[in-house]
C-alpha positions in Angstrom: 71.3 62.0 109.2 70.1 65.0 108.0 69.8 68.7 110.1 66.6 68.0 111.3 67.6 64.6 112.5 70.4 66.2 114.4 68.1 68.9 115.9 65.4 66.0 116.6 68.5 64.3 118.7 69.6 67.3 120.4 66.3 68.3 121.1 65.3 65.1 123.6 68.7 65.4 125.0 69.5 69.3 125.0 67.6 72.4 124.8 67.7 74.4 121.7 70.5 76.8 121.5 68.1 79.7 122.3 66.7 78.3 125.3 70.4 77.2 126.3 71.4 80.7 126.4 68.5 82.1 127.6 68.6 79.6 130.3 65.0 78.6 130.2 63.3 74.8 129.7 62.9 74.3 126.2 59.6 73.4 125.9 58.2 70.8 123.1 56.5 73.8 120.9 59.5 75.7 121.4 59.5 78.4 118.0 63.3 78.7 118.1 64.3 75.3 118.5 63.6 74.3 114.7 66.2 77.4 113.6 68.4 77.3 116.4 69.5 73.8 117.3 71.9 73.1 120.0 74.9 72.7 118.0 74.6 76.5 116.9 75.1 78.6 119.8 76.7 81.6 118.5 74.2 81.7 115.2 71.9 82.5 118.0 74.2 84.5 120.0 74.5 86.9 117.6 70.8 87.1 116.8 70.4 87.7 120.6 73.1 90.3 120.9 71.4 92.8 118.0 67.7 91.6 117.9 67.4 90.4 121.4 65.2 87.0 122.0 61.9 88.4 122.6 62.2 90.8 119.3 63.2 87.6 117.3 60.4 85.6 118.3 57.9 88.4 117.5 59.3 88.9 114.0 59.0 84.8 113.5 55.7 85.0 114.8 54.9 87.7 112.1 55.8 85.6 109.1 53.6 83.0 107.7 55.5 79.4 108.9 56.1 78.4 105.4 58.3 81.4 104.9 60.2 81.3 108.4 63.1 79.4 107.4 64.4 81.9 105.1 63.0 84.8 107.4 65.5 83.3 110.1 68.2 83.0 107.6 67.7 86.9 106.8 67.5 87.4 110.6 71.0 86.0 111.3 72.4 87.4 108.2 71.5 91.0 109.3 73.1 90.3 112.6 76.1 89.2 111.5 76.6 91.7 109.6 75.6 94.3 112.3 78.1 92.7 114.3 80.7 92.8 111.7 79.6 96.7 110.8 77.6 98.3 113.3 77.0 101.6 111.4 75.6 99.9 108.3 75.3 96.3 108.6 74.5 94.1 105.6 74.0 97.8 103.8 77.7 98.2 103.7 78.5 95.9 101.2 75.5 97.1 98.8 77.0 100.5 99.1 80.3 99.2 98.1 79.1 97.0 95.3 77.6 100.3 94.1 80.6 102.3 94.5 82.3 99.4 92.2 79.5 99.4 89.8 80.0 103.3 89.0 83.6 103.0 89.1 83.3 100.3 86.5 80.9 102.5 84.7 83.3 105.3 84.4 86.2 103.0 83.2 84.0 101.6 80.7 83.3 105.0 79.3 86.6 106.0 79.3 87.5 102.5 77.4 85.0 103.3 74.6 86.2 106.8 74.3 89.6 105.4 73.8 88.3 102.7 71.3 86.8 105.5 69.5 89.8 107.5 69.5 91.9 104.6 68.1 89.4 103.8 65.5 89.2 107.6 64.2 92.9 107.4 64.4 93.0 104.3 62.3 90.1 105.9 59.9 92.6 109.1 59.5 95.6 106.8 58.5 93.6 104.8 55.8 92.5 107.8 54.5 95.7 109.3 54.1 97.1 106.1 52.9 94.3 105.8 50.4 95.4 109.5 49.3 98.9 108.8 48.8 98.1 105.4 47.0 95.8 107.5 44.6 98.7 110.3 44.0 101.0 107.4 43.2 99.1 105.6 40.9 97.9 109.1 38.9 101.7 110.3 39.0 102.7 107.0 37.2 99.8 108.0 34.0 102.2 111.2 33.7 105.4 109.6 33.8 107.3 110.2 30.4 107.3 106.4 29.8 103.7 106.1 28.5 104.2 109.3 26.2 104.6 107.0 22.7 101.0 105.7 23.7 99.4 109.1 21.8 95.8 109.3 22.4 95.5 105.0 24.0 92.5 105.1 26.1 92.7 102.7 28.5 88.9 102.6 29.3 88.2 101.7 25.8 90.4 98.7 26.4 88.7 95.6 27.4 91.5 93.8 28.5 92.2 96.9 31.1 88.8 97.3 32.7 89.0 95.7 36.3 93.1 95.5 36.4 94.5 96.9 39.3 98.4 98.2 39.0 99.2 97.2 42.4 97.9 93.8 41.9 99.9 91.7 39.3 98.0 89.4 37.6 98.7 85.4 38.0 100.0 85.3 34.5 103.0 87.2 35.7 104.9 84.9 38.2 107.6 87.2 38.8 109.7 86.2 41.7 111.3 89.0 44.0 
């Protein structure tokens, strides 16, 4: 049984929530009956307290019939928000969410700055390590162990081209 069927069932037996609260006879063409069925008294009570019944009727009449259901939902939402927060109403949560967005943006910028700083530190450390590694390679060539090679040019040796002194070729299967 849908909500429309319930509303029709209540309508035959009882007046809608609006007419019941206003203590008037609920006519067959009652404008408020489809939106405030008899079992939803608190919904209309909040709307009536904030806007007043005559203003709600005027607002509903100003809207096209196809959009009235959405308009009533908006009216009920605003009335509920006004009762919860009389000063800001439904705008209060919006302000709160906007403030949260700004705080999160600031936090994101801070984290981005930290990431950038960490990347710069990493790059600096890699540069230092590459410098130390390069210096160690150059100092090992100046080692007296290589003095007996007299004039031997590594660049001309085809076996030595592309040789990385740090990585041992697989043919030297040494166990450490």
